[in-house]
C-alpha positions as CSV (number, residue, x, y, z in Angstrom):
1,M,108.2,-45.8,-71.5
2,F,110.0,-45.7,-68.2
3,G,112.6,-48.3,-69.2
4,A,113.3,-46.4,-72.5
5,V,113.8,-43.1,-70.6
6,A,116.0,-44.8,-67.9
7,S,118.2,-46.8,-70.2
8,G,118.3,-44.7,-73.4
9,M,118.4,-41.2,-71.9
10,L,119.7,-41.6,-68.3
11,G,122.0,-44.6,-69.0
12,N,120.8,-46.8,-66.2
13,P,117.7,-49.1,-66.3
14,V,117.6,-49.1,-62.5
15,L,116.2,-45.6,-62.7
16,G,113.2,-47.0,-64.7
17,F,111.9,-48.5,-61.5
18,V,112.3,-45.2,-59.7
19,L,110.4,-43.4,-62.4
20,A,107.7,-46.0,-62.7
21,A,107.2,-46.2,-58.9
22,S,107.1,-42.4,-58.7
23,V,104.5,-42.0,-61.4
24,Y,102.4,-45.0,-60.4
25,L,102.4,-44.1,-56.7
26,A,101.5,-40.5,-57.5
27,N,98.7,-41.8,-59.8
28,L,97.3,-44.0,-57.0
29,T,97.5,-41.0,-54.6
30,V,95.6,-38.8,-57.0
31,G,93.0,-41.5,-57.4
32,L,92.5,-41.8,-53.7
33,I,92.2,-38.1,-53.4
34,F,89.6,-37.9,-56.2
35,R,87.8,-40.8,-54.6
36,F,86.0,-38.1,-52.6
37,Y,85.2,-36.0,-55.6
38,R,81.4,-35.9,-55.8
39,S,81.3,-39.0,-53.6
40,N,77.7,-38.4,-52.5
41,R,76.4,-38.3,-56.1
42,D,74.3,-41.5,-56.9
43,S,75.8,-43.2,-53.9
44,D,72.8,-45.5,-53.5
45,N,73.4,-47.0,-56.9
46,V,77.0,-47.9,-56.3
47,P,77.5,-51.7,-55.9
48,T,78.7,-52.8,-52.5
49,S,80.9,-55.7,-53.6
50,V,83.0,-56.9,-56.5
51,S,81.4,-59.6,-58.6
52,F,82.8,-61.1,-61.8
53,K,79.5,-62.8,-62.4
54,R,77.6,-59.5,-62.3
55,A,80.3,-58.0,-64.7
56,W,79.8,-60.9,-67.1
57,H,76.0,-60.5,-66.9
58,E,76.3,-56.7,-67.6
59,M,78.5,-57.4,-70.6
60,A,76.1,-59.9,-72.0
61,Q,73.2,-57.5,-71.6
62,A,75.2,-54.7,-73.3
63,Q,75.9,-57.1,-76.2
64,T,72.3,-58.1,-76.5
65,K,71.1,-54.5,-76.5
66,D,73.8,-53.5,-79.1
67,G,72.5,-56.1,-81.5
68,R,75.7,-56.6,-83.5
69,P,77.3,-60.1,-83.7
70,F,80.3,-60.8,-81.5
71,G,82.6,-61.0,-84.6
72,Q,81.5,-57.6,-85.9
73,M,81.9,-56.0,-82.5
74,L,85.4,-57.4,-82.2
75,G,86.3,-56.1,-85.7
76,D,84.8,-52.7,-84.9
77,S,86.7,-52.5,-81.7
78,I,90.0,-53.4,-83.3
79,R,89.3,-50.9,-86.1
80,Q,88.5,-48.2,-83.6
81,S,91.6,-49.0,-81.5
82,T,93.8,-48.7,-84.6
83,T,92.2,-45.3,-85.4
84,T,92.8,-44.2,-81.9
85,I,96.5,-45.2,-82.0
86,L,97.0,-43.3,-85.3
87,M,95.3,-40.3,-83.8
88,V,97.5,-40.4,-80.7
89,G,100.6,-40.6,-83.0
90,G,99.2,-37.7,-85.0
91,F,98.9,-35.6,-81.9
92,I,102.5,-36.4,-80.8
93,T,103.8,-35.5,-84.3
94,F,101.8,-32.3,-84.5
95,F,103.0,-31.0,-81.1
96,S,106.6,-32.1,-81.9
97,V,106.4,-29.9,-85.0
98,I,105.0,-27.1,-82.9
99,I,108.0,-27.3,-80.5
100,K,110.4,-27.4,-83.5
101,M,108.7,-24.3,-85.0
102,L,108.8,-22.5,-81.7
103,T,112.5,-23.3,-81.3
104,V,113.4,-22.2,-84.9
105,W,111.5,-19.0,-84.5
106,H,113.2,-18.4,-81.1
107,I,109.9,-18.1,-79.4
108,T,111.0,-20.7,-76.8
109,N,114.0,-18.7,-76.0
110,L,111.9,-15.5,-75.7
111,L,109.5,-17.3,-73.3
112,A,112.5,-18.5,-71.3
113,R,113.9,-15.0,-71.1
114,T,110.5,-13.8,-69.9
115,L,110.3,-16.4,-67.2
116,N,114.0,-16.1,-66.2
117,P,113.3,-13.3,-63.6
118,I,110.9,-15.7,-61.9
119,L,112.6,-19.1,-62.3
120,G,116.2,-17.9,-62.8
121,S,117.1,-18.6,-59.1
122,F,115.9,-22.2,-59.5
123,M,117.1,-23.2,-63.0
124,S,119.3,-22.1,-65.9
125,M,118.0,-20.8,-69.2
126,N,118.5,-24.2,-70.8
127,G,116.5,-25.6,-67.9
128,I,113.6,-23.2,-68.5
129,E,113.6,-24.0,-72.2
130,A,113.5,-27.7,-71.3
131,L,110.6,-27.0,-68.9
132,I,108.6,-25.2,-71.7
133,N,109.2,-28.1,-74.1
134,G,108.2,-30.6,-71.5
135,L,105.0,-28.8,-70.7
136,V,104.0,-29.1,-74.4
137,E,105.3,-32.6,-75.3
138,T,106.6,-35.1,-72.8
139,T,109.2,-37.1,-74.8
140,I,111.0,-34.1,-76.2
141,G,110.8,-32.4,-72.8
142,C,112.5,-35.4,-71.1
143,Q,115.3,-35.4,-73.6
144,R,115.9,-31.7,-73.3
145,A,115.7,-31.8,-69.5
146,I,118.4,-34.6,-69.3
147,Q,120.6,-32.5,-71.5
148,A,120.0,-29.3,-69.6
149,Y,120.5,-30.6,-66.0
150,G,123.7,-31.9,-64.7
151,E,122.7,-33.7,-61.4
152,L,120.9,-37.0,-61.5
153,S,118.4,-35.9,-58.8
154,Q,117.4,-32.9,-61.0
155,Q,117.1,-35.1,-64.1
156,V,115.0,-37.8,-62.4
157,G,112.8,-35.2,-60.7
158,I,112.0,-33.2,-63.8
159,V,111.5,-36.3,-65.9
160,A,109.0,-37.6,-63.3
161,F,107.3,-34.3,-63.3
162,F,106.9,-34.4,-67.1
163,L,105.7,-38.0,-67.1
164,G,103.1,-37.1,-64.5
165,W,102.0,-33.9,-66.3
166,G,101.7,-35.6,-69.7
167,G,102.1,-32.5,-71.8
168,I,99.6,-30.3,-73.7
169,S,99.7,-33.1,-76.4
170,V,98.0,-35.4,-73.9
171,F,95.6,-32.7,-72.9
172,A,94.5,-32.2,-76.5
173,Q,94.0,-36.0,-76.9
174,V,91.8,-36.1,-73.7
175,A,89.9,-33.1,-74.9
176,S,89.1,-34.8,-78.2
177,F,87.9,-38.0,-76.4
178,T,85.8,-36.2,-73.8
179,S,84.3,-33.5,-76.0
180,T,81.1,-35.5,-76.5
181,T,80.7,-36.5,-72.9
182,D,79.7,-34.8,-69.7
183,L,83.1,-35.2,-68.1
184,R,84.7,-32.0,-66.9
185,F,88.1,-31.2,-68.5
186,S,89.0,-28.9,-65.6
187,A,89.0,-31.9,-63.2
188,F,91.5,-33.6,-65.5
189,V,93.8,-30.6,-65.6
190,I,93.8,-30.4,-61.8
191,G,94.4,-34.1,-61.5
192,R,97.4,-34.0,-63.9
193,T,98.9,-31.0,-62.1
194,L,98.6,-32.8,-58.8
195,H,100.0,-35.9,-60.4
196,A,103.1,-34.1,-61.7
197,V,103.9,-32.5,-58.4
198,L,103.4,-35.7,-56.4
199,A,105.6,-37.6,-58.9
200,L,108.4,-35.1,-58.5
201,I,108.2,-35.3,-54.7
202,I,108.1,-39.1,-54.6
203,S,111.0,-39.4,-57.0
204,K,113.1,-37.3,-54.7
205,L,112.2,-39.5,-51.7
206,L,112.9,-42.7,-53.7
207,L,116.3,-41.5,-54.7
208,V,117.2,-40.8,-51.1
209,F,115.6,-44.1,-49.9
210,Y,117.6,-46.2,-52.4
211,G,120.8,-44.2,-51.9
212,I,121.3,-43.5,-55.6
213,P,124.2,-41.1,-56.0
214,A,123.5,-37.6,-57.5
215,A,126.2,-37.6,-60.1
216,P,125.3,-39.4,-63.4
217,I,129.0,-40.4,-63.9
218,L,128.8,-42.7,-60.9
219,L,126.0,-44.8,-62.4
220,R,126.8,-48.3,-63.7
221,I,125.9,-48.8,-67.3
222,P,125.5,-52.4,-68.4
223,A,128.4,-53.7,-70.5
224,T,126.3,-55.4,-73.2
225,T,123.2,-54.5,-75.1
226,S,121.5,-57.7,-74.1
227,E,122.1,-57.0,-70.4
228,L,120.8,-53.5,-70.8
229,W,117.6,-54.8,-72.6
230,W,117.1,-57.5,-70.0
231,N,117.5,-55.2,-67.0
232,T,115.1,-52.7,-68.5
233,W,112.5,-55.3,-69.3
234,R,112.8,-57.0,-65.9
235,L,112.4,-53.7,-63.9
236,S,109.6,-52.4,-66.1
237,T,107.7,-55.6,-65.7
238,K,108.1,-55.6,-62.0
239,G,106.9,-52.1,-61.7
240,F,103.9,-52.8,-64.0
241,I,103.0,-56.0,-61.9
242,L,103.2,-54.1,-58.7
243,A,101.0,-51.3,-60.0
244,I,98.4,-53.8,-61.2
245,L,98.4,-55.6,-57.9
246,G,97.9,-52.3,-56.1
247,L,94.9,-51.5,-58.3
248,I,93.4,-54.9,-57.7
249,I,93.8,-54.6,-53.9
250,L,92.2,-51.1,-53.9
251,A,89.3,-52.4,-56.0
252,A,88.8,-55.3,-53.6
253,L,88.9,-53.0,-50.5
254,S,86.7,-50.2,-51.9
255,P,83.4,-51.9,-50.9
256,I,84.7,-52.1,-47.3
257,F,85.3,-48.4,-47.3
258,R,81.9,-47.7,-48.8
259,R,80.2,-49.7,-46.1
260,K,82.1,-47.9,-43.4
261,Q,81.1,-44.5,-44.9
262,R,77.4,-45.5,-44.8
263,Y,77.5,-46.5,-41.2
């Protein structure tokens, strides 16, 4: 996702690392903040250490309680995964059609004119329309934002904001998944809003830290398609590996923090 936006829309795969780092670091920060959300609830039942043996034992117990053979469980899980993927694609298509209808009926332009007295000092009309599109569906919003904003720092910042927000399309997907659970949807909305704002701030800091120029024309675009593909793949892989390592380290250190809180 980050590599596609950086190379296909922004014209430089290096920015994929900036976007990935912004979104992942913001996500980790939100996770640490929400670590204290209802932290006292069932605190006595929380394991104090990470154990792969206990995880394997719990998985074996769950399979025994379920009663289905392993082959059937594997087939059912793949079937359910395929259904989920199709449902996600359906949500994206549905909201893409909604955005197109709002544009054709000039409702997006009407909303932009309504918000112009409030946001007019910060962005243009095209920027406000791109913001409305991005709040509904991320992919279309990123494309419109890159077309609407001229400076690279603005483009990267608003794209990071959209990637952190996820769009109403993602909100609808999560609502469909959590409708039969006791999870609070309001907590998800607060988390995504905080994620979007933090991703925007971190992207600005990373652009300054790496000294990337603000004008898109100064960016180096790889000469060949193979070089473009390779740089995108390499930077995206590095960002993914760093994010996974960070999650593993946090999971390993969490028992230490729990013990300190108890004492």
